C-alpha positions, 0 to 999 in steps of 0.5 A, spaced: 345 426 184 341 431 188 335 433 185 335 441 184 330 445 181 331 448 174 333 455 176 338 452 181 341 448 175 341 454 171 345 458 176 350 453 177 351 453 169 352 460 170 357 460 175 361 455 172 361 460 166 363 465 170 369 461 173 367 460 180 369 454 183 365 448 185 367 449 192 364 456 192 358 454 188 356 449 193 357 454 199 353 459 196 347 455 193 348 451 200 348 444 195 352 438 195 359 439 192 358 432 189 352 434 186 355 441 183 361 436 180 356 432 177 352 438 173 359 441 172 361 434 168 355 434 164 354 441 162 362 441 160 360 435 155 354 438 153 357 444 151 353 449 156 360 452 158 362 455 152 362 462 153 362 464 146 354 462 146 349 465 150 346 461 156 341 456 154 334 457 156 331 452 161 328 448 156 334 447 153 338 446 159 333 440 161 334 437 154 341 437 154 342 435 162 337 430 161 332 427 167 334 429 174 336 423 178 330 422 183 332 421 191 332 414 193 326 411 195 324 406 200 319 401 197 313 400 202 312 394 205 305 394 203 307 394 196 307 387 194 299 387 197 297 393 192 292 389 188 289 387 195 289 394 198 286 397 191 280 392 191 279 393 199 279 401 197 273 400 192 269 396 197 269 401 202 273 398 207 276 402 213 284 402 214 283 398 221 279 393 218 284 393 212 290 391 216 286 385 219 285 383 212 292 384 210 294 380 215 290 374 213 294 375 206 301 374 210 302 381 211 306 383 218 307 390 217 304 396 222 298 400 221 302 406 220 305 403 213 298 401 211 296 409 212 301 412 208 301 407 203 293 408 202 295 416 202 300 415 197 294 411 193 289 416 194 292 423 196 287 428 199 284 433 194 285 440 197 278 444 195 279 451 193 275 456 197 273 463 196 275 469 201 269 473 203 271 480 204 266 484 208 264 492 209 265 496 215 260 494 220 257 489 216 259 482 219 261 479 226 263 472 227 262 469 234 265 462 238 267 459 244 273 456 245 276 452 251 281 455 256 283 450 261 281 451 268 280 457 272 278 458 280 270 460 281 270 466 286 263 464 288 266 457 291 273 457 290 273 451 286 277 450 279 272 449 274 273 448 266 272 455 263 271 458 256 273 464 252 267 467 248 270 471 242 266 476 237 271 478 232 269 484 227 270 481 220 272 488 217 277 490 222 279 484 226 278 488 232 275 483 237 271 482 244 273 477 249 270 474 255 272 468 260 266 464 262 264 458 266 259 455 261 255 456 254 248 456 257 243 461 253 243 466 259 251 466 258 251 467 250 246 472 250 250 476 256 256 476 252 253 478 246 250 484 250 257 486 253 260 485 246 256 490 243 257 495 249 264 494 248 264 496 241 259 502 242 254 499 236 251 492 233 254 489 226 249 488 221 250 480 221 252 475 226 256 469 223 256 463 228 257 456 229 251 451 230 252 451 238 246 449 242 245 456 246 243 459 239 241 454 234 236 448 236 236 444 230 242 445 225 240 444 218 243 447 211 237 451 209 233 452 215 236 452 222 232 453 228 234 458 232 233 459 240 227 463 241 231 468 246 237 469 241 232 470 236 228 475 240 235 478 242 237 479 234 230 482 233 231 487 239 238 489 236 236 489 229 242 484 227 241 478 222 243 471 225 247 467 220 249 460 222 254 456 219 253 450 215 254 444 219 261 441 220 264 447 216 268 451 222 272 454 216 266 459 214 267 463 220 275 463 220 276 470 222 273 468 229 276 461 229 283 464 228 282 469 234 280 464 239 286 460 237 290 467 238 287 468 245 289 461 247 296 461 244 298 468 246 294 470 252 292 463 256 298 459 254 303 459 260 299 464 264 296 462 271 290 467 274 288 467 281 280 467 279 276 468 273 275 476 275 282 477 275 283 473 268 277 477 265 281 484 268 287 482 264 284 479 258 280 486 257 287 490 257 290 484 253 285 486 247 287 493 247 294 493 249 296 487 245 291 484 240 288 490 238 295 494 236 299 488 233 299 488 225 294 483 223 297 477 218 291 478 213 289 485 213 296 488 215 293 493 219 292 494 227 285 492 228 284 497 234 286 503 229 282 500 223 276 499 228 276 506 230 278 509 224 273 505 219 268 501 222 265 504 229 261 509 225 258 504 221 255 499 226 248 500 228 246 504 234 245 501 241 238 501 243 237 506 250 235 500 254 239 493 254 236 487 252 234 483 258 231 476 256 236 471 258 232 464 256 226 461 253 224 454 255 218 449 255 215 448 262 210 443 264 205 445 269 205 440 275 199 438 279 201 443 285 200 449 280 207 450 279 212 450 274 220 449 275 225 453 272 232 453 275 230 449 281 225 454 283 218 454 283 213 459 280 205 458 280 200 458 274 193 458 274 190 452 275 186 451 269 193 449 265 195 444 270 198 438 265 200 443 260 206 445 257 207 453 256 213 457 254 217 461 260 221 467 258 226 468 263 229 475 264 234 478 269 229 480 274 222 477 271 219 471 269 214 471 264 209 465 263 206 465 256 201 460 253 202 461 245 202 469 245 197 470 251 201 472 257 198 468 263 202 471 269 209 474 271 213 473 277 220 476 280 225 472 278 227 467 284 234 469 287 236 462 289 234 455 288 228 452 292 225 459 292 217 459 291 213 464 287 206 463 289 200 467 287 194 464 291 189 466 286 192 461 281 189 455 286 182 453 285 177 457 289 176 451 294 184 450 295 185 458 295 180 459 301 185 455 306 191 459 304 187 466 304 183 465 311 189 465 316 187 465 324 186 473 324 182 473 317 177 467 320 176 472 327 174 477 322 169 473 318 166 470 325 165 477 328 161 479 322 157 473 323 155 474 330 158 474 337 157 466 338 160 464 332 166 469 334 166 465 341 166 458 337 172 461 333 176 464 339 175 457 343 177 453 337 183 457 336 185 458 343 189 451 343 193 449 337 191 454 332 194 451 326 191 444 327 184 447 328 184 452 323 181 447 317 175 446 322 174 453 323 174 454 316 169 449 315 165 452 320 165 459 317 163 456 310 157 453 313 154 460 312 155 460 305 149 454 305 145 455 311 146 463 312 149 467 317 143 467 322 142 459 322 150 458 323 150 463 329 144 460 332 147 453 331 154 456 334 150 458 340 147 451 341 154 448 341 156 453 346 150 452 351 152 444 351 159 445 351 161 442 344 163 447 339 166 442 334 165 442 327 161 436 327 157 438 332 155 444 329 154 441 323 149 435 326 145 441 329 144 444 323 142 438 319 137 436 325 134 443 325 136 444 332 138 451 331 131 453 330 129 450 337 129 454 344 135 453 349 134 451 356 134 457 361 140 455 365 147 455 360 152 450 360 159 453 361 164 450 356 171 450 359 177 448 355 182 442 358 187 448 359 182 452 363 180 446 367 187 444 369 188 452 371 182 451 376 185 445 379 178 440 377 179 433 379 175 428 376 173 421 379 171 414 376 163 413 376 164 406 378 170 403 383 175 399 380 173 393 384 167 392 381 170 391 374 174 385 377 168 382 381 164 382 374 170 379 371 171 373 376 163 372 375 164 371 368 169 366 369 
């Protein structure tokens, strides 16, 4: 006999007392005619069909009709090994290993049978929960959800995409945006777009322990990313990370993400990310915003406009611009690397770790609370943002003293020094720039007068190289008078232009004769 609820049994007895046929009762109650017939027989034998007495209570019906027949039950193939399974469960053995142990005892069934038998022995306990109700503007919940692959308009390639969803806990109105990553800059940018869409800021934001916001997930002391912490303080909302592995604590946005995945993305094909986001904004207003929400029973967008929008915190006049805060190390070339680009730092900090605050247009580098330098943000990878003053003085001089600058310095020292510089820079100026810089630095140690005299002597003898000028100064020859007849110095290019021909002082035959004599 089919097992029926006591209410159904009471209804069968009531209908039999009213004279309804078994066929009609089975059709109305969608029960088996065999079951109705058996209850008819038992009720007649128990005197329950006598209309002269009142209808018995549920307890009397259960007592007179006796225990209901249970449906047939197939005995599990694991039942003969119940004691072995119970002992393995006490020892903490997992089910995969349990199957191997049972096979050692002669068991020949499947893993599914073992899993079902263990679930019957130890049914999962359902933990009771508390539904939290929030006031208008008090809370929002945020999360990312995977939505498959979309075409990136930057290069035309299909990439894995994610949906950022922020749901206001009171009205269930939401903001959604499709992105290609879950980086800090994307996370902060989506928050800003959501606040601007709502026209205000909720008092608290509940989030999962994702890396873009929480550096270290902990029950009592979660460590927030510095950029997200500063954003929260700028917009005046409180960050409330979930306990680890408890997504049900932000169920409002979890259901919002699932609804977007099943309703908006399912079966849809978009040409690229731009068109998908345009359609998503329309869907939030025209579909998700006007539906009757299953929990609140109200349309989220109407509830937001009527009760929640006015309760949000006001937006600041200037949007938050910080994208990321990261630790960077200063390399020996006095630069740090951020997203493949290079930014200079004062040379005193080489080898140290600093904090880089990356904004949309500016990069600021701090040591603790001290701002060391500010650079415009690079527009592409491999770009260098360098300040010459960040190099050591002796290194910076090479960059500061360009050929044009060297000519100006030489002119200030004297005409002979300028002539030397012009002569050296007349051919391959970049190759001889370091020599020119070294000559000009001699004025710092010997003075301008002595350098001018040394340059005059080097020009007189036709050899204005740095080594020759330095030797003249070391031997104090710059203090001696020059001969009356000057020796003109011509560069190799000038000599070729004049068509000068050069000959060996000795004939080649002399070398061969000397070689034969040596033999």
